[in-house]
Every structure is written in C-alpha cells, then in structure tokens.
C-alpha positions in Angstrom: 0.0 0.0 0.0 2.9 2.4 0.7 4.1 2.0 -2.9 0.6 2.3 -4.2 0.0 5.6 -2.4 3.4 6.9 -3.5 2.5 6.0 -7.1 -0.9 7.8 -6.9 0.8 10.9 -5.3 3.1 11.0 -8.3 0.2 10.3 -10.8 -1.8 13.2 -9.4 1.1 15.6 -8.7 0.4 17.8 -11.7 -3.2 18.0 -10.8 -2.4 19.2 -7.3 0.1 21.7 -8.8 -2.6 23.1 -11.1 -5.0 23.4 -8.2 -2.4 25.1 -6.1 -1.6 27.6 -8.8 -5.3 28.4 -9.4 -5.7 29.0 -5.7 -2.5 31.1 -5.5 -3.7 33.2 -8.5 -7.1 33.7 -7.0 -6.6 34.4 -3.2 -9.4 35.5 -0.9 -9.1 37.1 2.6 -10.4 35.5 5.8 -14.1 34.7 6.0 -14.8 35.8 2.4 -13.4 32.7 0.7 -16.5 32.2 -1.3 -15.0 31.4 -4.7 -12.3 29.2 -3.0 -15.0 27.3 -1.1 -17.1 26.7 -4.3 -13.9 25.5 -6.1 -13.0 23.1 -3.3 -16.6 21.7 -3.0 -16.9 21.0 -6.7 -13.6 19.1 -6.8 -14.6 17.0 -3.7 -18.0 16.2 -5.3 -16.1 15.1 -8.5 -14.1 12.7 -6.3 -17.3 11.2 -4.9 -17.3 12.7 -1.4 -20.3 13.7 0.5 -20.0 17.5 0.8 -21.4 20.0 3.2 -20.9 23.7 2.4 -21.4 27.0 4.2 -20.0 25.8 7.5 -19.0 28.9 9.5 -20.0 30.8 6.3 -17.3 29.6 3.9 -16.1 26.3 5.4 -16.4 23.0 3.4 -16.6 19.5 4.9 -16.1 16.4 2.8 -16.8 12.8 4.0 -15.2 9.8 2.4 -16.4 6.4 3.6 -14.3 3.2 3.3 -15.4 -0.2 4.3 -17.1 -0.5 7.7 -17.3 3.4 7.9 -18.3 3.5 11.6 -15.2 1.7 12.7 -13.0 4.8 13.0 -13.1 8.5 11.9 -10.0 10.5 11.0 -10.2 14.2 10.4 -7.8 16.2 8.1 -7.7 20.0 8.0 -6.6 22.6 5.6 -7.0 26.4 5.9 -8.1 28.4 2.8 -7.6 32.2 3.5 -4.9 34.5 2.1 -3.2 37.7 3.5 -3.5 41.4 2.7 0.0 41.5 1.0 1.0 42.7 -2.4 2.8 39.9 -4.2 6.2 40.6 -5.6 6.9 37.2 -7.2 7.3 37.1 -11.0 5.6 33.8 -11.7 2.8 32.7 -14.1 0.5 32.0 -11.2 1.1 35.4 -9.4 -2.0 36.7 -7.6 -4.5 38.4 -9.8 -6.0 40.2 -6.9 -4.2 43.5 -6.1 -2.9 43.5 -2.5 -4.0 40.0 -1.6 -1.6 37.0 -1.6 -1.3 33.5 -0.4 1.8 34.4 1.6 1.4 31.7 4.3 0.9 28.7 2.2 -2.8 28.0 2.6 -3.0 27.4 -1.1 -0.5 24.6 -0.5 -2.5 23.2 2.4 -5.8 23.3 0.5 -4.4 21.7 -2.7 -2.5 19.1 -0.8 -5.7 18.1 1.0 -7.5 17.9 -2.3 -4.8 15.6 -3.4 -5.3 13.4 -0.4 -9.0 13.2 -1.2 -8.2 12.1 -4.7 -5.8 9.5 -3.6 -8.0 8.1 -0.8 -11.1 8.1 -3.0 -9.3 5.7 -5.3 -8.4 3.3 -2.6 -11.5 3.6 -0.4 -12.2 -0.1 -0.8 -8.8 -0.9 0.7 -9.4 0.7 4.2 -11.9 0.7 6.9 -13.4 3.8 8.5 -14.3 7.3 7.4 -12.1 10.3 6.5 -13.5 13.8 7.3 -11.9 16.6 5.2 -12.2 20.0 6.8 -11.5 23.0 4.6 -11.5 25.9 7.0 -11.9 29.7 6.6 -10.3 32.5 8.5 -7.1 31.0 10.1 -5.4 34.4 9.8 -8.1 36.4 11.6 -9.4 36.2 15.1 -11.5 34.5 16.4 -10.2 31.9 13.9 -12.3 29.8 11.6 -11.4 26.7 13.7 -13.3 28.0 16.7 -16.3 28.9 14.6 -16.4 25.5 12.8 -16.2 23.7 16.1 -19.1 25.7 17.4 -21.1 24.6 14.3 -20.4 21.0 15.0 -17.5 20.1 12.7 -16.1 17.6 15.2 -19.5 15.8 15.4 -21.6 13.6 13.2 -19.2 11.8 12.7 -16.8 12.4 15.6 -13.1 11.9 14.7 -10.9 10.0 17.1 -7.9 11.9 15.8 -7.0 14.8 13.5 -4.1 15.9 11.4 -3.0 19.3 9.9 0.1 20.3 8.0 1.8 23.7 7.5 4.5 24.8 5.1 7.9 25.4 6.5 10.1 27.6 4.4 13.0 27.1 6.8 12.9 23.3 6.1 14.3 21.9 2.9 11.8 20.3 0.5 11.6 16.6 1.0 11.6 16.8 4.8 8.9 16.7 7.4 9.0 18.1 10.9 7.3 17.0 14.1 7.1 17.9 17.8 5.0 16.0 20.4 3.4 17.8 23.3 3.1 21.6 23.3 4.3 23.0 20.0 2.9 26.5 19.6 1.9 29.4 21.8 -1.3 31.0 22.7 -1.7 34.6 21.4 -3.7 37.5 22.8 -3.7 41.1 21.4 -3.0 43.8 24.0 -4.3 47.3 23.8 -3.2 50.1 26.1 -4.7 53.7 26.4 -2.9 56.1 28.7 -4.7 59.4 29.2 -3.0 62.4 30.8 -3.3 66.2 30.3 -1.8 67.6 27.1 -0.4 71.1 26.7 2.7 73.1 25.7 5.9 71.1 25.9 7.7 74.1 27.4 5.5 73.9 30.5 5.6 70.2 31.6 4.6 71.2 35.1 1.2 72.2 33.8 0.6 68.9 32.1 0.4 65.2 32.9 2.7 63.7 30.2 1.2 60.4 29.0 4.4 59.7 26.9 6.6 59.5 30.0 4.0 57.6 31.9 3.6 55.1 29.0 7.4 54.6 28.9 7.3 53.6 32.6 4.4 51.2 32.0 6.1 49.5 29.0 9.3 48.8 31.0 7.2 47.6 34.0 5.1 45.2 31.8 8.3 43.6 30.5 9.2 42.8 34.2 6.0 40.7 34.3 7.7 38.4 31.8 11.3 38.6 33.2 10.4 38.4 36.9 7.2 36.5 37.3 7.2 33.9 34.4 8.6 30.5 35.3 11.8 30.1 33.2 10.4 26.7 32.0 7.4 28.5 30.7 8.3 30.5 27.6 6.5 33.9 27.5 6.6 36.7 25.0 5.3 40.3 25.3 6.0 42.4 22.3 4.6 45.9 21.8 4.7 46.8 18.2 2.7 50.0 17.8 2.8 53.2 19.8 0.8 56.3 18.8 1.3 59.6 20.5 0.1 62.4 18.3 2.0 65.3 19.8 4.6 67.5 18.2 8.1 68.9 19.0 6.4 71.5 21.3 3.1 69.7 22.1 2.5 67.1 24.8 -0.5 64.9 23.7 -3.4 64.0 25.9 -3.2 60.3 25.2 -1.0 57.5 24.0 -2.1 54.3 22.4 -0.1 51.1 22.4 -0.8 47.7 20.7 1.0 44.4 21.0 0.9 40.7 21.5 1.2 38.4 24.5 2.1 34.8 24.1 2.7 31.8 26.4 2.1 28.0 26.6 0.2 27.7 29.8 -3.5 28.7 30.3 -3.3 29.3 34.0 -0.2 31.5 33.6 -1.8 33.2 30.6 -4.7 34.5 32.7 -2.6 35.3 35.7 -0.1 37.3 33.7 -2.9 39.3 32.1 -4.3 40.1 35.5 -0.9 41.2 36.7 -0.3 43.4 33.7 -3.7 45.1 33.9 -3.2 45.8 37.7 0.4 47.1 37.2 -0.4 49.4 34.3 -3.5 51.0 35.8 -1.8 51.4 39.2 1.3 53.1 37.7 -0.8 55.5 35.6 -2.9 56.4 38.7 0.2 57.0 40.8 1.4 59.6 38.2 -1.9 61.4 37.9 -3.1 59.7 34.7 -5.5 56.9 33.8 -4.8 53.7 31.9 -7.2 51.3 30.1 -5.5 48.0 29.4 -7.6 45.4 27.5 -6.9 42.1 25.8 -8.5 40.6 22.7 -8.4 36.9 23.4 -6.7 35.0 20.6 -5.8 31.3 20.0 -4.9 28.9 22.7 -1.6 27.0 22.8 -1.3 24.1 20.4 -0.6 20.7 21.9 0.2 17.7 19.8 -0.9 14.4 21.3 2.4 12.6 22.1 1.2 9.1 21.2 -0.4 10.2 17.9 2.6 12.3 17.0 4.9 9.4 17.7 3.0 7.2 15.3 3.0 10.0 12.7 6.8 10.1 13.0 7.0 6.4 12.3 4.7 6.8 9.3 6.9 9.7 8.1 10.1 7.6 8.4 8.6 4.9 6.2 7.4 7.5 3.7 10.3 9.9 3.3 13.1 8.0 5.1 14.5 8.5 8.6 17.0 11.2 7.5 14.2 13.3 6.2 12.2 13.4 9.4 13.3 16.2 11.8 12.5 17.3 15.3 10.9 20.8 15.7 11.6 23.3 18.4 8.9 25.0 20.5 7.6 27.8 18.4 6.1 31.0 19.9 3.9 31.7 16.9 0.2 30.7 17.1 -2.2 28.8 14.9 -5.9 28.3 15.2 -5.5 24.6 14.6 -4.8 24.8 18.4 -8.5 24.9 19.0 -8.9 21.4 17.6 -6.1 20.1 19.8 -8.1 20.9 22.9 -11.0 18.8 21.7 -9.5 15.8 19.9 -6.2 14.0 19.8 -4.3 15.9 17.1 -1.0 16.3 15.3 0.1 19.4 13.5 3.3 19.0 11.5 5.5 20.9 9.1 6.1 20.3 5.4 9.4 21.4 4.0 9.2 23.7 1.0 12.6 25.4 0.8 15.0 25.1 -2.1 18.0 27.4 -2.0 19.2 26.4 -5.4 16.0 27.7 -6.9 16.1 30.8 -4.7 13.0 29.7 -2.8 14.0 30.9 0.7 11.5 33.7 1.7 9.7 33.4 5.0 5.9 33.3 5.2 4.0 36.5 5.4 6.4 38.2 3.0 5.7 39.4 -0.6 8.2 36.9 -2.1 7.1 33.8 -0.3 6.8 30.8 -2.6 7.4 27.0 -2.5 9.2 24.3 -4.4 6.2 22.6 -5.8 7.7 19.1 -5.6 6.6 19.5 -1.9 3.0 19.0 -3.1 3.7 15.4 -4.0 4.9 14.7 -0.4 2.2 16.9 1.1 -0.6 14.9 -0.5 1.0 11.5 -0.5 2.3 11.5 3.1 -1.0 12.7 4.6 -2.9 10.0 2.6 -0.4 7.4 3.8 -0.6 8.5 7.4 -4.4 8.5 7.2 -4.5 5.0 5.8 -2.2 3.8 8.5 -4.2 5.4 11.3 -7.5 3.9 9.9 -5.9 0.4 9.8 -4.1 0.8 13.1 -5.7 -1.4 15.8 
C-alpha cells in the first residue's frame, strides 16, 4: 500500500500543482473565501465525497467512507484564506487580486488536502473507516475559523478520534517533514493600552500630565512581568509593536495608544499574567496622575500535539520519506488556530518542508516573495494520505 499511495501521489502531482496555482492566483481574505469554497466543494464532489458547504459561512466539509465506515473516523484539516499582502513574485500564477496574496501557504494546504481526497477516494475499498476533510476559513483572523467551525459541530456527526493538519515550513528543505510531540505553539492575545493624561505646551511640563513619559514607565514595567514572574520553564513573549502619540516637538499629547501581542504556553499563567499586567499598568498610571485602560482581545490557545499520535505519525513519516528526512521541531512561539482542535481531539500538527536554496525559494511566510518548491506538493498529498490510511488500519 505504501508504494501504491506513492504511485498515486506521483500520478496526481500535476493535478495538485494546477490546483495550487489556481488558488494562488485567486486568493481571498479571511471569511470571504466564497470562490475558493465553491472551487473546493466542486472538486470534492467530483471525487465522490459527501460535501457540506457554508459551515462557518465559507467552510467546506467532505466525507469519504471506506469499508465499515463506523469503525474509526480520522479528520484532516486545511485552511483556505490569504493575507493582505501585495505579491512581488514574478511567476505565471502570481496573484490576480491586487494587495492579496497566499503568503502563508494556505493554497498549499488546500491543494494538498484535495490531493489526499483524490488518492484516498481511489483506494477507499482498501481501508476501513471514514475520513473527514475539513477546509477551514479564517485562520489568519481572530476569532479563527477553527473555533467557529467547532461551534457549528464540525467535530461531530461523525466524531473523529484523531486529527491531522500540516503547515508549510520555508526554513525546512523540500523533501523533509518536521514533528514535535506535546506543546508545540503558543497562545496569542492582542493587548491594547490607552494612557490618558493632560496635554499642553511642551515648554510647561509642570502644567501637564505627560502620557508619553508615563507610558514609557508602563512599558518597561510590563516587561518585568515576563522577566520576573514567568517560570523560566514556561516561555513567555510580550511584544509591543505599535505606539501612537500624536503630539509634536512642542506639544505634549493628551493620550498615548499602544498595541502588542502576549504569548505563552500555559493557560493558568496566561490569565494570571494578564491580570498582573492590567493591575500594574493601571496602578502606575494612577500614581502619576493619569489613567490607563488595558484590554486584551483573546486569541488562539496553545497548540498541543498528542504525544502518542505524534509518535505514530513520525513512524509513518520515516517509512514514507526516510529516517534522515524526518526532523524534530523546536517549540515555536507563533500561534495557529489549529490549536482549538487540539483541545477537543487527539491531534498532530506537523510541518512540510518547501525550501529550495538552489532555486532561490527561501523567503519566510507573510512576505511578498514567499513561494514554494512545488515538488513538496507530492509529499504533502502523499504522506497525509499514507498516514491517514495507517491510522485507519491501526488497531
């Protein structure tokens, strides 16, 4: 069966490339993936799957039944949304939509999963159980399409016992796969700070309450929450990336606005730290005669790969691409809304190598020049099909 699946992955490789290039040329932003969803649904129907559309507005779910379909259900997920980035690549499949680009590889995830559907539909009489294909909107935008699809019952009727998702990795050479069991990615909350003082002429600071100076004290103090309260074994990141203080060389403004991100890998500490930051910022502002409003926009939880499931996935990968092409991943403080699924079902989120230095394919995700070595699509579709088959047949 391993050789059969590899053969089918090779056979349908050009089809998957065509699908990826169509998606890349026709990107859509989070939660408005209407054309993408229709495109995906039609292909799944052509492969003989039972298809449900309009889940969380633009989500698509496909069901493929093998023999004895109630024996076990495995779910596979791909995200479909693009980013508001102007593409700089000079390729035939360059984005046709000005200012929108598949710069995070979701076109790869979607086309690969379509390839899995094509492969498994051809061998459905060779396995037992059911495969649930989840094509998800809005990974790039809070509250995340995963959370909305879960609320609408995507993990029910039928309920999967395990779930897999893959993500491109431009730092990993094409041909390799990366895994990490246990906690792999961080939670992410947006932080918003508004410090209000009393503006006025910069030459008379004694008549004002300077929110810029007060904000600077708050920023330094908040970093001490990370450096002095966080357990060293519990990675924590607080990054403040935007500060707006619309004064002038001779004008002290009335307010300062700050925006940033807070990330960690423990839910208890996540809430405790936010409480500490809020209390510290508001208290410091008050002590200096100002007021401070500190709020959080809750983001994605931490992502935790089931250790046993991930261990089996690693074994499947070693058989598919060879031991030397399976690598261990480090803890990553980025976030992903696949994390929501991992808190409901045993799951494994792994990385697909797409880098090729000889071809100049080295750009990180979320950049205008991101691209992939398309030979990765054969592995992306073939390996996931192989892993799904193995999990369905595993006792």
